[in-house]
SEDRENVO-389161 format. One line per field, with one value per residue (C-alpha): x, y, z; residue number from 0; residue in three letters. Coordinates in steps of 0.02 Angstrom, whole numbers. Example, Ala and Ser with C-alpha at 12.3 -4.5 7.8 and 13.67 -1.06 7.14 Angstrom:
// SEDRENVO-389161
X = [615, 684];
Y = [-225, -53];
Z = [390, 357];
resi = [0, 1];
resn = [Ala, Ser];
// end
This chain:
// SEDRENVO-389161
X = [998, 1090, 1015, 1085, 1256, 1250, 1192, 1325, 1457, 1397, 1390, 1568, 1627, 1538, 1610, 1792, 1783, 1744, 1820, 2007, 1965, 1837, 1768, 1587, 1569, 1397, 1494, 1573, 1748, 1766, 1856, 1789, 1911, 1886, 2032, 2150, 2078, 2130, 2045, 2111, 2106, 2111, 2168, 2125, 2309, 2478, 2517, 2693, 2662, 2558, 2531, 2447, 2418, 2441, 2527, 2470, 2289, 2312, 2440, 2469, 2556, 2582, 2553, 2585, 2565, 2386, 2340, 2355, 2312, 2251, 2257, 2177, 2293, 2203, 2029, 2014, 2024, 2163, 2166, 2251, 2321, 2375, 2478, 2513, 2673, 2602, 2562, 2376, 2275, 2199, 2128, 2115, 1990, 1961, 2006, 1907, 1962, 1819, 1758, 1665, 1488, 1413, 1502, 1485, 1370, 1359, 1317, 1253, 1265, 1205, 1322, 1456, 1471, 1556, 1595, 1611, 1685, 1601, 1708, 1660, 1666, 1630, 1786, 1789, 1840, 2003, 2017, 2191, 2256];
Y = [-1215, -1111, -948, -1010, -1040, -863, -787, -878, -826, -638, -637, -705, -576, -434, -492, -511, -337, -263, -95, -98, 0, -19, 150, 204, 339, 364, 446, 329, 384, 515, 513, 643, 701, 839, 976, 930, 755, 584, 433, 251, 145, -31, -116, -293, -320, -253, -82, -45, 130, 272, 442, 587, 720, 868, 859, 1030, 965, 803, 691, 513, 399, 207, 130, -46, -126, -145, 20, 198, 355, 499, 671, 833, 982, 1118, 1143, 1070, 928, 810, 623, 464, 321, 156, 19, -150, -251, -324, -147, -145, -4, -38, 123, 285, 412, 598, 662, 803, 895, 1013, 1086, 972, 1035, 964, 1076, 1247, 1390, 1513, 1701, 1812, 2006, 2104, 2026, 1964, 1781, 1709, 1531, 1484, 1318, 1248, 1105, 1142, 1323, 1431, 1509, 1600, 1481, 1538, 1484, 1431, 1507];
Z = [71, -49, 34, 210, 142, 59, 230, 322, 202, 212, 388, 402, 273, 369, 540, 458, 382, 553, 613, 667, 820, 967, 983, 1010, 893, 795, 655, 541, 483, 617, 774, 886, 1024, 1145, 1166, 1305, 1310, 1257, 1166, 1179, 1010, 1026, 878, 806, 753, 795, 713, 639, 579, 645, 558, 602, 469, 577, 746, 787, 801, 872, 958, 948, 1063, 1042, 1217, 1152, 969, 990, 1093, 1023, 1120, 1021, 1115, 1056, 1055, 966, 878, 707, 593, 540, 487, 573, 470, 551, 453, 504, 470, 301, 236, 262, 329, 495, 509, 399, 478, 498, 675, 737, 894, 966, 1128, 1259, 1226, 1369, 1493, 1406, 1415, 1279, 1316, 1175, 1178, 1027, 898, 1020, 1085, 1236, 1276, 1457, 1494, 1655, 1728, 1881, 1885, 1728, 1647, 1484, 1342, 1256, 1078, 1005, 853];
resi = [0, 1, 2, 3, 4, 5, 6, 7, 8, 9, 10, 11, 12, 13, 14, 15, 16, 17, 18, 19, 20, 21, 22, 23, 24, 25, 26, 27, 28, 29, 30, 31, 32, 33, 34, 35, 36, 37, 38, 39, 40, 41, 42, 43, 44, 45, 46, 47, 48, 49, 50, 51, 52, 53, 54, 55, 56, 57, 58, 59, 60, 61, 62, 63, 64, 65, 66, 67, 68, 69, 70, 71, 72, 73, 74, 75, 76, 77, 78, 79, 80, 81, 82, 83, 84, 85, 86, 87, 88, 89, 90, 91, 92, 93, 94, 95, 96, 97, 98, 99, 100, 101, 102, 103, 104, 105, 106, 107, 108, 109, 110, 111, 112, 113, 114, 115, 116, 117, 118, 119, 120, 121, 122, 123, 124, 125, 126, 127, 128];
resn = [Unk, Unk, Unk, Unk, Unk, Unk, Unk, Unk, Unk, Unk, Unk, Unk, Unk, Unk, Unk, Unk, Unk, Unk, Unk, Unk, Unk, Unk, Unk, Unk, Unk, Unk, Unk, Unk, Unk, Unk, Unk, Unk, Unk, Unk, Unk, Unk, Unk, Unk, Unk, Unk, Unk, Unk, Unk, Unk, Unk, Unk, Unk, Unk, Unk, Unk, Unk, Unk, Unk, Unk, Unk, Unk, Unk, Unk, Unk, Unk, Unk, Unk, Unk, Unk, Unk, Unk, Unk, Unk, Unk, Unk, Unk, Unk, Unk, Unk, Unk, Unk, Unk, Unk, Unk, Unk, Unk, Unk, Unk, Unk, Unk, Unk, Unk, Unk, Unk, Unk, Unk, Unk, Unk, Unk, Unk, Unk, Unk, Unk, Unk, Unk, Unk, Unk, Unk, Unk, Unk, Unk, Unk, Unk, Unk, Unk, Unk, Unk, Unk, Unk, Unk, Unk, Unk, Unk, Unk, Unk, Unk, Unk, Unk, Unk, Unk, Unk, Unk, Unk, Unk];
// end
């Protein structure tokens, strides 16, 4: 009987400590966003403050108190912190902005490398400084 109570309490604690966002990333603690594309984050509770470490890497817009949109601006990494009205941290994650690998072709010649973005026709990938 005690084991059952302990298991119920453990599962309840685990469900209450769930993630603050609904994102289907396999990487825990890392939010991956492609350059020039957006990800929608649905929060469990309303956000009061949204802070992004580097606005040159990612842009964040609050659509409503429980919906945040993260847009990749330049390649790199930054962080995103979301705080509720009680001062509790809803989210504190790294944001990694990268190229959409699924639509690229790499061409290697000697020591040089060219990356082509193919969506739908192939064009040379331009790196931002």
